[in-house]
C-alpha positions as CSV (number, residue, x, y, z in Angstrom):
1,M,5.6,9.8,-16.6
2,I,8.5,10.2,-14.0
3,H,10.4,13.4,-13.6
4,L,12.9,13.8,-10.8
5,N,14.8,17.1,-10.8
6,D,17.8,18.0,-8.8
7,I,17.0,15.5,-6.0
8,H,19.0,15.5,-2.7
9,F,18.0,13.0,0.0
10,I,19.8,13.5,3.4
11,R,19.2,11.4,6.5
12,E,21.2,11.7,9.7
13,E,23.9,13.7,7.9
14,R,24.2,11.0,5.3
15,H,23.8,12.2,1.7
16,I,22.0,9.2,0.3
17,L,21.1,10.8,-3.1
18,Q,23.0,13.7,-4.6
19,D,21.8,16.0,-7.4
20,V,19.8,13.2,-9.1
21,S,17.8,14.1,-12.2
22,F,15.9,11.3,-13.9
23,H,13.2,11.3,-16.6
24,A,11.2,8.3,-17.9
25,E,8.6,8.9,-20.7
26,K,5.5,7.0,-21.6
27,G,6.2,3.8,-23.4
28,E,9.8,3.5,-22.2
29,H,10.8,0.5,-20.0
30,W,13.7,1.4,-17.7
31,V,16.1,-0.6,-15.6
32,L,17.7,1.1,-12.6
33,L,21.0,-0.7,-12.1
34,G,23.6,-0.4,-9.3
35,K,25.3,-2.0,-6.4
36,N,23.6,-2.7,-3.1
37,G,23.4,0.5,-1.1
38,S,23.8,2.7,-4.1
39,G,20.4,4.5,-3.6
40,K,18.1,2.5,-5.9
41,T,15.4,1.7,-3.3
42,T,15.4,5.2,-2.0
43,L,14.6,6.5,-5.5
44,L,11.6,4.1,-5.7
45,E,10.3,5.3,-2.3
46,L,10.4,8.9,-3.7
47,M,8.5,7.8,-6.8
48,N,5.9,6.1,-4.7
49,G,5.6,9.0,-2.3
50,Y,6.7,7.0,0.7
51,Q,9.6,9.4,1.2
52,F,10.1,13.0,0.2
53,P,13.4,14.7,-0.9
54,S,15.4,17.0,1.2
55,R,15.7,19.2,-1.9
56,G,14.4,18.9,-5.5
57,K,11.1,18.1,-7.3
58,V,9.3,14.8,-7.8
59,E,6.6,14.6,-10.5
60,V,4.9,11.3,-11.3
61,L,2.1,10.7,-13.8
62,G,1.7,14.5,-14.1
63,N,1.4,15.1,-10.4
64,R,3.9,17.2,-8.4
65,Y,4.4,15.5,-5.0
66,G,3.8,17.9,-2.2
67,Q,0.8,19.4,-4.0
68,V,-1.4,16.3,-4.4
69,D,-2.8,13.4,-2.4
70,V,-0.1,10.7,-3.1
71,R,-2.5,8.0,-2.1
72,E,-4.6,8.8,-5.2
73,V,-1.5,8.7,-7.4
74,R,-0.5,5.3,-6.0
75,K,-3.8,3.8,-7.3
76,R,-2.3,4.4,-10.8
77,I,1.0,2.7,-9.9
78,G,1.7,-1.1,-9.7
79,Y,4.4,-1.8,-7.1
80,I,6.2,-5.0,-6.3
81,S,8.7,-5.2,-3.5
82,Q,9.6,-7.7,-0.7
83,S,8.8,-5.1,1.9
84,L,5.3,-4.8,0.5
85,F,4.8,-8.6,0.6
86,E,6.0,-8.7,4.2
87,K,3.1,-6.4,5.2
88,M,0.5,-8.8,3.9
89,N,-1.3,-11.4,6.0
90,L,0.2,-14.8,5.2
91,A,-3.0,-16.6,6.2
92,D,-5.0,-14.9,3.4
93,T,-5.8,-17.0,0.3
94,V,-3.9,-16.3,-2.8
95,W,-6.9,-15.0,-4.8
96,E,-7.7,-12.6,-1.9
97,A,-4.1,-11.3,-1.9
98,V,-4.4,-10.7,-5.7
99,A,-7.8,-9.0,-5.3
100,T,-6.4,-6.4,-2.8
101,G,-4.6,-4.9,-5.8
102,E,-8.0,-3.7,-7.1
103,Y,-8.2,-1.1,-4.3
104,A,-4.5,-0.8,-3.3
105,Y,-5.4,-2.4,0.0
106,L,-3.2,-4.8,2.0
107,R,-6.2,-7.0,3.0
108,F,-10.0,-7.0,3.0
109,Y,-12.2,-6.3,6.0
110,Q,-15.5,-6.7,4.1
111,E,-17.0,-9.0,1.6
112,I,-15.2,-9.0,-1.7
113,P,-17.4,-8.4,-4.8
114,E,-17.8,-11.4,-7.0
115,D,-16.6,-9.6,-10.1
116,V,-13.3,-8.7,-8.3
117,K,-12.8,-12.3,-7.3
118,K,-13.3,-13.5,-10.9
119,K,-10.9,-10.9,-12.1
120,A,-8.3,-12.0,-9.5
121,I,-8.6,-15.6,-10.5
122,G,-8.3,-14.6,-14.1
123,M,-5.0,-12.9,-13.3
124,L,-3.8,-16.1,-11.6
125,E,-4.7,-18.0,-14.8
126,R,-2.7,-15.5,-16.9
127,I,0.4,-16.1,-14.8
128,G,-0.1,-19.9,-14.7
129,L,-1.1,-20.2,-11.1
130,P,-4.8,-20.9,-11.0
131,H,-4.2,-24.1,-9.0
132,V,-3.0,-22.2,-5.9
133,A,-6.0,-19.8,-5.8
134,M,-7.4,-21.3,-2.6
135,Q,-4.1,-21.8,-0.8
136,S,-2.8,-19.3,1.8
137,I,0.0,-17.1,0.5
138,G,2.2,-18.3,3.3
139,T,2.4,-21.8,1.7
140,L,3.8,-20.5,-1.6
141,S,7.4,-20.8,-2.9
142,Q,9.5,-17.7,-3.4
143,G,8.9,-17.8,-7.1
144,E,5.1,-18.2,-6.7
145,R,5.0,-15.3,-4.3
146,K,6.7,-13.0,-6.7
147,K,4.3,-14.0,-9.5
148,V,1.3,-13.5,-7.2
149,M,2.6,-10.0,-6.4
150,L,2.9,-9.3,-10.1
151,A,-0.7,-10.4,-10.7
152,R,-1.8,-8.2,-7.8
153,S,0.0,-5.2,-9.2
154,M,-1.8,-5.6,-12.5
155,M,-5.3,-5.7,-11.2
156,Q,-5.9,-2.0,-11.8
157,K,-4.1,-1.9,-15.2
158,P,-1.5,0.6,-13.9
159,E,0.0,3.3,-16.0
160,L,3.3,2.8,-14.2
161,L,4.7,-0.6,-12.9
162,I,7.6,-0.3,-10.4
163,M,9.5,-3.5,-9.4
164,D,12.2,-3.5,-6.7
165,E,14.5,-6.5,-7.3
166,P,11.7,-8.9,-8.0
167,C,14.0,-11.8,-8.9
168,S,16.0,-11.5,-5.6
169,G,16.4,-15.0,-4.0
170,L,15.1,-16.9,-7.0
171,D,17.0,-19.7,-8.7
172,L,17.7,-19.7,-12.4
173,Y,14.5,-21.6,-13.3
174,E,12.2,-19.4,-11.2
175,R,14.0,-16.2,-12.3
176,E,13.4,-17.0,-16.0
177,K,9.7,-17.9,-15.3
178,L,9.1,-14.6,-13.5
179,L,10.9,-12.6,-16.3
180,A,8.7,-14.3,-18.8
181,A,5.6,-13.4,-16.8
182,I,6.8,-9.8,-16.7
183,R,7.3,-9.8,-20.4
184,E,3.8,-11.1,-20.8
185,F,2.4,-7.8,-19.5
186,S,4.8,-5.5,-21.3
187,D,2.5,-5.0,-24.2
188,Q,0.1,-3.1,-22.0
189,D,-0.1,0.7,-22.2
190,M,2.3,1.4,-19.3
191,T,5.8,2.4,-18.4
192,V,7.9,-0.1,-16.5
193,L,10.7,0.7,-14.0
194,Y,12.7,-2.4,-12.9
195,V,15.4,-2.2,-10.2
196,T,18.2,-4.8,-10.0
197,H,21.9,-5.3,-9.5
198,H,22.1,-8.2,-12.0
199,I,22.8,-7.3,-15.6
200,E,21.5,-10.6,-16.9
201,E,17.9,-9.6,-15.8
202,I,17.8,-6.9,-18.5
203,I,15.6,-8.8,-21.0
204,P,14.8,-7.5,-24.5
205,M,11.6,-5.6,-23.4
206,F,13.7,-3.1,-21.5
207,T,14.6,-0.1,-23.6
208,H,16.6,2.2,-21.3
209,V,19.0,1.8,-18.4
210,A,20.1,4.2,-15.6
211,L,23.3,3.4,-13.7
212,I,23.5,4.6,-10.1
213,E,26.6,4.7,-7.9
214,Q,26.9,6.2,-4.4
215,G,23.7,8.2,-4.8
216,R,24.4,9.7,-8.2
217,I,23.2,8.7,-11.6
218,I,26.4,8.2,-13.7
219,A,24.8,7.3,-17.0
220,A,21.2,7.1,-18.4
221,G,19.7,6.4,-21.8
222,P,19.2,3.7,-24.4
223,K,20.5,0.4,-23.0
224,E,23.1,-0.1,-25.7
225,E,24.7,3.3,-25.0
226,V,24.7,2.8,-21.2
227,L,25.8,-0.8,-20.8
228,T,29.4,-0.4,-21.8
229,P,32.5,-1.8,-20.0
230,E,33.5,1.7,-19.1
231,H,30.2,2.7,-17.5
232,L,29.8,-0.7,-15.8
233,Y,33.3,-0.5,-14.3
234,Q,32.4,3.0,-12.9
235,A,29.3,1.5,-11.3
236,F,30.7,-1.8,-10.0
237,Q,34.5,-1.4,-10.0
238,V,34.9,-4.8,-11.7
239,P,36.7,-5.1,-15.1
240,L,34.4,-6.9,-17.5
241,E,33.2,-7.3,-21.1
242,V,29.6,-7.1,-22.3
243,E,28.3,-9.7,-24.8
244,W,24.9,-9.2,-26.4
245,F,22.8,-12.2,-27.3
246,R,19.3,-11.9,-28.7
247,N,19.1,-8.3,-27.4
248,R,20.0,-9.3,-23.9
249,P,23.4,-8.4,-22.2
250,W,25.6,-10.9,-20.5
251,I,28.9,-10.1,-18.8
252,K,32.3,-11.7,-18.7
253,V,34.5,-10.8,-15.7
254,L,38.1,-10.3,-16.8
């Protein structure tokens, strides 16, 4: 599904990623965990073909970037990020914003087919927001916006779902509602990559974790093997203990 081999990413003499190799296979659900500025978002931009490495190979969904039209590959990828939302027109209605995911557009400039409209409203029903369908997306709360972007990303039934800190800025209630909505879609035939710096967001659906620190992946594999006090101290420089409850990790700072 995702294969990054010997990746280096250098901008203005800054080595943002150094000798990164990462492999996610079909059916695995990964969390990319690390501090702010550790290189997480840069990795996502490489996977989506918005950036290209200074050295190394990027292969996503069987396509080697640099040898294919990445716009076609993106049609098979669901992507959720704050930067993507900021490019949308806040005056558009919610159902229209969701419907754009059918074509990987940011907005429509022509009449939207009736079947696509029905599909978008159906997605809103699935995430529990049918009542906001006719509102403009600019009127939504932060939590509602994140759920709408999730619904948009699922319009094409993607093979790969990539989420860049989707719970950022949410309170506890809205965070758990969004995580529950994500879990709702996890039984589909796709691989999930979820980026965060909050360990408590690693819900049971996630199978693997990769820890990144200063542009290097310092540990990657099944979550129980990676989320140890030793590895987490290396990534965050904070002494802590990890407690597992119902297959979800929680930390205690010492």
